Structures are given as structure tokens and as C-alpha cells.
N, C-alpha and C positions, 0 to 999 in steps of 0.2 A: 668123429665118424658117427653117422646116424643112418639106420636102415640100410646098412651096407654101402652107403655112398661116401666116397672119399673126395675131399676137396682137392681139386687139381692144383698142382704146383703153380705158384705165381698168379693165382686167380684171386681177384679182389672179392671179398665176401659181401660187400655192399652192392649187390646186383639184384635187381628185381627180374627174376627169370621169366615170370609170366608176362610182365609188361615190357620186358627187355629195355628198361630205362637205364641208360648208362650216362653218368654225369661226367663230362670231360673236364679236364683241368688244363686251361690254356698254358699254364707255366710248366706242365709236365710233358710227357712224351706225346707224339701226335695222336689225334683221335682215331685215325684209321688203324694204327697199330693196336691201340687199346681195344677198339671194337672187335677187331679180328681175334685177339687173344681171348676175350670174354665169350665170344660166340663159340669158339672151339671148346672152351671149358664146359659150356652149357651142353653141347652135344655129347661130350664124354659122360656127363652126369645122367643124361636121358638114356643113353645106351646101357649104362651100368644098371639102372633100375629096370629096364625092360628085360634084360637077360635074366635077372633073378626071378621075375614073375613067370617067365617061361619055364623055369625049373620047378614050378609048383609052389612057390612060397606065396602064402596068402598075404593079403594086405587090405586093410580097411580103407586105404586111400583109393578113391575112384580114378585118380589120375597119377601122373608120374611123381616120383619121390623128390623131395627137396632137401638138400643137405642141411644138417642141423645148424651149422655155422651161419648159413644164409638165413635160416629162420631166426636165429638169435639176433642177427643184424636187422631183420624186419622189425623185431621188437625195439631195437635201439633206435630205429628211425621213428618209431611211435612214442618215444620217450621212456620205454621200459629198459631195464638193465638186462643184459643177456645172462644166461645161466653160467655160473662159474665152472660148471663141469664140462663146458665145451670150449676149451682154450683154442686159440688160433693155431693152425698147423705150423710146424717148424719149417722155416724157409731154408732152402739150400742155396749154396753159392753157384747158382746157375745163370749164365749170361742171358740177358734178355735178347730176343731176336729183333733185328732192326725192322723198320717198316718194309713191306714187300717192294715198294717202289724204289727203295734205297739199298736192297740187299746186296747188290753187286757194286755199289758205289764205294769209293775209298773212304768216305765219311763213315759208312756203316761198318767197315772193317776196323776203323780206329776208335769206334765207340767203346768206352771202357766201363759202362754201367753194368751192375750185377744186381741179382735179387737181394743180396745182403745190403745193398745201398738203398733198398726200397723201404719206405716207412708208410704206415697207415695213419690216416688222419681224416676224420669226418667223411669216411667212405670214399676217399680219393687216394690215388697213388701219388706218392711224392718221392722225389729222389734228390735231396739236397746235396749229396756228394757225387752226383753224376759227373763223370769225367768227359771233358771236351778237349778238342785239339785247337791250339792257336797257331796259325801259320801266317807270319807277317812277310810280305814280299820283300821288304827292305830291312829285314831283321838283322842281317849281317852288317848293315850300316849304322845300326843303333847301338848306343853305348849303354842304354838302360837294360839292366839284366832282367827286368820284369817282362820284357817283350822279346825274348829270344824265340828263334824259329822252332816250331813244333814242340812247344813245351805244354804239358798236360796241366789243366786247371780243373778245379771243381767249380760248380756254378757259384757257390757262396764265396770262394776265394777270389774268383774273377770279379765279382761285384765289389768286394772289398778293395781289390787292387785298382779297379777303375775309379772308385770313389776317392781313394788316396791320391791317385794321379791327378784327378780333376782338382781336388783341394790344394794339392801342391802347386799346380799351375795357377790357380786363383790367388794363392798366397804370394807367389812370385810376382804376379801382375799387380797385386795390391801394393806390395813393397816397392815395385818399380815406379808406380805413379806417386805413392806417398813420399818417396825419397826424392821426388823431383827429377827422375831420370829423363823425362820428356823435356824438362826445362834445363837440362845440363848444357853447358856452353858448346860442347861438341855437336849435340843434336840440333841445337838452335842454329849454329853456324852452318851445318849442312843444309838445313831447311832454308835458311836465308840465301845461300848460294844457289840452290836449285830454283828458288823463286826469282832470284835476280836474273838467272839465265833465261827463264821463261819470259819475264817482262822485257828484258833487253831484246829478245827476238821479236816480240810484238812491236816494240817501238821502232826497231830498225826497219821492219817491214812497212811500217807506217811512214817513217821519215824518208824512205827511199822514193816515195811517190811525190816528194817535194810539195808538201801541203802548204797552203797559205792560211793566214788568220781567218779569212772569210769562209773557207770550206772545212773548218775544224769542228764545227758543231755536230757532234754525233754521240750516241750513247756509248760507242766503243771508246772514243777518246776520253769521255767522262769517266768510264770505269778505269781506264789505264792511268789517268791522272790521280784518281782516288787511291789506287793501290800504291802510288809513288813511282816516280821516274827513276830508273837505274842511274846511279851516280856516274857511271862511265859515259853515258850519253845525255846526261841532264842538260849540259850547256847547249848542245845542239837542239834538243827539244825545246828548251826555253826560248832560244833565239827564233825558232819557227813559230812558237805560240805568241810571243810578243809582237813579232813582225817588225817592219821598218817603215811605218807610215810617214815618218819625217824625212825619209830618203837620206839618211846619214851615210856618207862615203868616207873611205880612208883619207882622202885628201882634205875633207872638211875637218876630220879629227886632227890631222897633222897641223893645220893652220891654227886651230884653237889651242892646241897643245903648245905650240910655239909662243903664242901670246901669253898663255898661262905661265910658262916657265919664266918669261921675262918679268912678268908681274911678281912672281914668287921671288926672284932674285932681288927685285927692288924692295920687297917686303923684308927680306933678310937684312938688307942694308939699313933699312929703317930701324930694325930691332937693334942692330949694333950701335947706331947713333944714339938711340934712346938709352942704351946701357951706359954709353960713354958719358952722356949728359946727366945720368941719374934720373931719367924720367921714364915713364911707362911708354911702351911702344904704341899703345892705343892713342896716345896724345900726339903722335907724329904722323904726318901724312906726306908721303913721298910722291904721290901722284897728283894730288890736288891740294889747293889751299882752301880749306873749308870757309875761310873768311871772305873769299872772293865770291862775287855775285854770279860769275860764270862757272860755278861749280858743275862738274860733270857727274851726274847721278850714277851713270853706269860704272864709271871708273871708281867712284867712291864705294859702290856696291862690291866691285871686284876686290878692292882693297880690304874691305871689312871681311869678305868671304875668305880671303887668303889667311887673315889672322886667325879666323875660327878653325880653318882646316889645320893650320899649324898646331893648334892646341888640341884638336879633336882626334887626329890620327892615332896618337899613342894610346888613346882610350878605346879604340876600336878593336874588339875581340882581344883584350889583353891576354887571355889564356892561350891564344894562338901565336906562336912565334913567327908565323908567316908574315905578319904585318908589323913586327918589330922593326926598328931602324935597320938592323942587319938582315932582316928576313927577305925572302925572294919576292914577296908580294908588296913590300912597303913602297917601292918606287912605282909599280903599276897603279897602286891605289892612289898615290899622289897625282899621277898623270891623268887618270880618269877624272878626278875631282877638279884639277886645274883646268882641263879642257872644257868641262861642263860649265864652270863658272864663267868662262869667256864665251861659251856658246849661248848661254842663257843668263846674261847679266841682270835681266829683270827678275830672275828668280834667285840667282846667286847660290850661295851654300847655306844650308840650314842644318843644324845638328840633327843627326839621324841619317843623313845621306851617306855618310861614310860606311854605315852598316849595309846599306843597299848595294853600294859599289863593291864592298868586300865580299858579300855573298855571291855576286855575279863573278868576281875574279876567282873565286874558289872553283868555278865551274867552266870558265871560258877565257880566251885570250883577252888582251887589253882592249883592242879595238872593238871586239864583240861586246865586251862589258860596257864600253862607252855608248855604243849604239843602243843596247838594250836599256841602259839607264836613262838615256835621253827620251826614248819612246815610252818607257814606263812612267816617268815623271810628267809626261804629257797627258796622262789620264786625268779625268776631272777631279777626282778626290785628292790626288797628290799635287796637282797644279794649284788647287785651292789651299791645301794644308801648308805646302812649302812656300807659297806666296803669302801666307798668314792672312787669308781671306776670312776675317772673323765671322761674318754672316754665314758663310757656307760651313765653317767649322761648327758653329752653334746648331745649324740645321742638322748636321750628321749626329751631333750629340743628342738632339731631341728625338731623332729616329731611333737611336740606340736605347734611350730611356723608355720609349714606347714599347719597343720589342722586349726589353727586359721585364717590364711590368706585365706584359702578356705571357711571356714564356716562363719567367721565374718570379711569380708574384711574392712568394715568401721571402726570397732573398732581396727583392726590390724593397720590400717593407723594412727588412732588417738594415739594409744600407741607408735607408732614409732615417732610421732611428739613431744609427751611430754616425750619421752625417758624412757618409762617403759619397763623393760626387764622381761621375764618370770621368771628368777632366783630370782627376788625380792619377789615373792609370791608363785610360784608353788612348790618349794621344801617343804615348810611347809605343804601345802595341801597334798602332796603325802606321806611324811614321817609319818604324823599322821593320814592318811586316813580321813582327814577333822574333826577329833575328837576335835582338838583345835580351829578350825575356825568356826564351825557351832554348833548350839544347839545339845545336845546329842540325842534327839529323831530323828532329821534329820540325824545325823551322823550314828545312828544305821541302818536306812533304807539304807543309802549309803553302809554301811558294808554288809548288806543283799545281795545287788546286786553285789558288788565288789567280795565277796567271791565266788559267782557263776560264774560271767562273766570274772573275772580276771582283769589285769591292764588296759585293754581297757576302762573299766567303769570309772576308775579314771580320764582318760583324757576326756571322755564324760561329766563327772560331772564338770570338770574345765571349759570346753567350755559352758556347760549349765549355770553355774553361771555367766560367762561373758555375755552370751546372755540375762539373766534375768536383769542384771544391765546395759546393753548397753545404753539405753536411758539416764541414769544418767551419765555414764562415758563420753559420747560424749560431755557433757557440762562442765566437770571438768578438773582441771589442774593436774599436777603431784602429789602434796601432797594429794589432796582430793581423787584422784583415788587410790593411794597407801593405804590410810587410810581404804577405803572400802575393798580393796583386802586383807589386813592383818587382818581386824576385820569386817567381814560382819555384818549387823544389826541382833540383837537378834530376831527380829520379822520377819525374812525372811519368805516369803510365801512358805511353803513346796510344796503345789500343783503346784504353779507357777514354782518352781525350777525343779520339776520332769517333768513337761510338757516341759520345755525347754531342759532338758536332753534327753527326748524322741525324740525331734526334731533334735538332733545331731545324724545323721545316720552314724555309723562307726562300721564295723564288726571286730571281732578279727583277722580274716585272713588278712584283709587289714592292720590293725595296725602292725601285726607281719612282714608283708612284708616291710612296711615302716621302721621299726626298723632294719631289716636285710640289707635293701638297704643303709641306712645311716651309718651303722656300717662298710660297705665295702668302704665307701667314706672317704677321709681324709679332715676333716673340716679345714677351715682357722683360723686365729687368732681370728676372730670375732665370731667364733662358728657357722658360716653359711656354708652351703654346697657350694662347688666350682661351679662357673658358667661354663657351657659348652661353648666352643668357637664355634662361628658360621662359 
């Protein structure tokens, strides 16, 4: 106390009474409350000084008296230390009044802050232990004891609790992802099923309009094929995409199947005769006498085809029991191949066809498989490959080499150094449409896109596979590279493969132009295009 002036209770000493400068603290109580309380304290001090002057007490001060504690803090603000003889007044445990605008509100009644909770620091009021009320609408539904309805918290405790809660949630999320919870079989299966339902709905909506091959070119169908056709309707979609340009009918299928069965029975008899005579069946001809001038080339082709089919079927998808001799698809596979050999004796049967027919039979009935196979093999690339048109096969190899050199220059150079030629692996990829080289699920998705985009997608897939394994190939020798090319890993990353295929930018128009260009050029003995003279 100085000059008879007593510091009012709860009044901050760091107040410039003359200039009325009040420094608000945003983290403390509202400015309106603080300003009101300071102004009331100032009026009390002025009234106290004026009353003493009226009683006749002299004063050298021409103006009103200023409390000593305030003067001491003026010095503190100027860098001076206050006099030790003026300690701050003792605070009483008096509740602070709420702001006038909230005096009648429930929040004001529940405020638990007191003057004992107030601390002084840098001339500002602070209340680290101020009590607040937490009311959670769904607190009764929560099991977390830290969020119960109407529990009192201090500001510091609340901050700590919130921080701990956030850290706990972050840690759980980190553990969830690090432990591969998103990759767990259950989560993946649920996601696949939901995606399958969505894609099936889109395809059914599309197929209900009975689309034809001619009106299928659209960005929507492109996207749908890229994502993959649902397995439950894949056969129906493939049949619509391939079309029936050859006008294959069930009656035509039955006629050729009857011929094929008769030829097959004759081939079985030939094999029995060969075994009885101790000679190889390939030296026996039951249909024609090869020594006769009037040899029928078509019948000879059919005969040879039947022998190859007999040897090839057991090697078709050996991991699938569907096509084993006792399996449900063994006889349908045999019928499709027998009928096709008689339908196209000029093509006959070539190794690799059994994989195409088998993939079709996994998704559709026997007749539909025959119809799709006949129309599929009528495409230019397969008609050339399965008829063993050497010139056209070399042309496609040259196109592939050119694209590989352009898209994958480092790998192209490495393959040249270790002497790996495209013909060592590319023919099998193309002839079986990757059915023999890749897992069936991935092969199905490649078929989805090949049937829509045509042969260009087969070459994009080949380059995409090389791009996927390029880091490995660059470190390997001839034998190791060829081993991966002929038998890619069973656990090949489907998403990674299609991402690399997508990065191989190649349009059908450009591919067709390249094929036409190289067809007009005369390749040299090495199979490369001639170099132009400078």
C-alpha cells in the first residue's frame, strides 16, 4: 500500500492507468471480461485518492495517486527491478466473475476458475489450471473413460489427453498399415468382390443392348476391358467382342465334328497297328498312301493334325485337372480341335492351339468355343502364324525389334550382347496369347484387352513384361534371361505388369503402318531391314 491506496483484489498490477493500455492474452479469459475488471479497479483507486484529499491531506502530486505496486511494475516494464518492500498483495480464493454476456449462461455457472488458479507472468493474467466442462453428446456410447459426459478438465490436462489420444490413433494407424492389414486376405477379398459386382453391373448393362463388333469402339468399353471382365460373364462378353464374321452355325459345327471323330478313330486304329508291328505310328498312314501320286493334301494334313492333337492335349494346362483324361473339359477340348481341323484343313492343327481352345472352354460352352476359335484364328496375325507364313512372321519380328529398340534401348543392347533373339521367346507368347507363360487370371485379363484392341496389345504386353523385369535382365546372362522369358515367375505382380503395359504407348494405326512398311521391304538373311545408303 502506498499513499493510502490499496490494490484491489484480482487486479493485475501491469496496467498503465494514465494511458489505459491493457494487453490482452488470447489464450486467457475474454478481453471484454478483463477490460471491465481493470476499469472497475481503476475507478476504485481514483475514488480512494480523491476522498483523502477532501479530508485535508496534502499531497505534492498535482494529480491522482497511483498505487505503489503499479509504479513498481512501471519500472519493471522499463527494465528496472521493483522495490522489494512492495510485495504483491495476497490473493484470496475468490471466484472470478464470468463475462457479462455469459453471466446467465450454463457455461458461466459451470466455470470453476478461481483467483488461486491465477498466475502472473509478463504482466498478463494466466490460468493454467482453469477448469472447463466437457460434454459429449454420445458419451454414454463411448467406452473410452477419458471422454465421459460432464467431466471437468484443466486446460493443460485436456491438451495432454488430446495429444495422447491423437498419438494413440496415429500409432494404431501406423501399425495397421505396417502390418499389412490393408493387404490381408479378408480385406482384399472384400474389395475384389465389391469391384466384381460393380464391373458385372456395367457389363450386363452394356451386353443387354446386344452390341456388335462394329459398334464397340468407345472409351467406355476400353476402360471396362482394361479393368478386366468379370469371370461370370467373360464368355458372353468375349463372344460379343470377337463376333461371328465367318457365320459359324451349330449345324456346321456338328458336320465337322462328325468328320473329326471319324478321322480320330482311324488314327487310333493306326496307332494300334503300329504298336502291333513294332513301328512308330507316324510311319503309318490309314487315310492315304504317301507313295501314291494322287495323294490328298487335305487328308494328309488332317492325319498329321490328329497325331499332334493326341500328343498335345495331355500337355495343355497340366496343372488343371479339367483337361485331364478323366476331367470334365477333356472331351470338349478334343471336340473343338477335331472340328476345327476338319473345318480348316489348310491350317490344320499347330502346337499352341490347344491353349487357345482351352481358355475359351473355361469361359463358354463347346459350340461357342469353336465359333470363337474359328473367328479368332481368322485374324491376320494368327492366320499367318498358324499357317507358318515365314515372311509375315519375320515381318512381325522386325516390328517387335524396332519397338524394343525404341522403348527399351538399354535392354535391347543387353539382349544383343548376350545374343538373345526375339524368336526364342516371342512366338510362344503370341501363339498362346500368354496362356502358357502367365498365370491364368493374368492371361484372362490380357485376353480381355487383346480381343478389344487387336494384335497391337500383344506387342505392348511383350514390351511391358520386358520393362517389368528389365532391372533383373540387365544383371543376368543368356541362360538366366531365357529362363525367365520362357517361364516368368508364378507370383508376377499383376498391377505392376499392367502399369508397365500402360506405359508402352503404341497405337493400332502406327503398328499397322509399321507392319505394312516392313512387308514392302526385303529383309536380309539376318532378318533385319536393309540399311539405306547414305
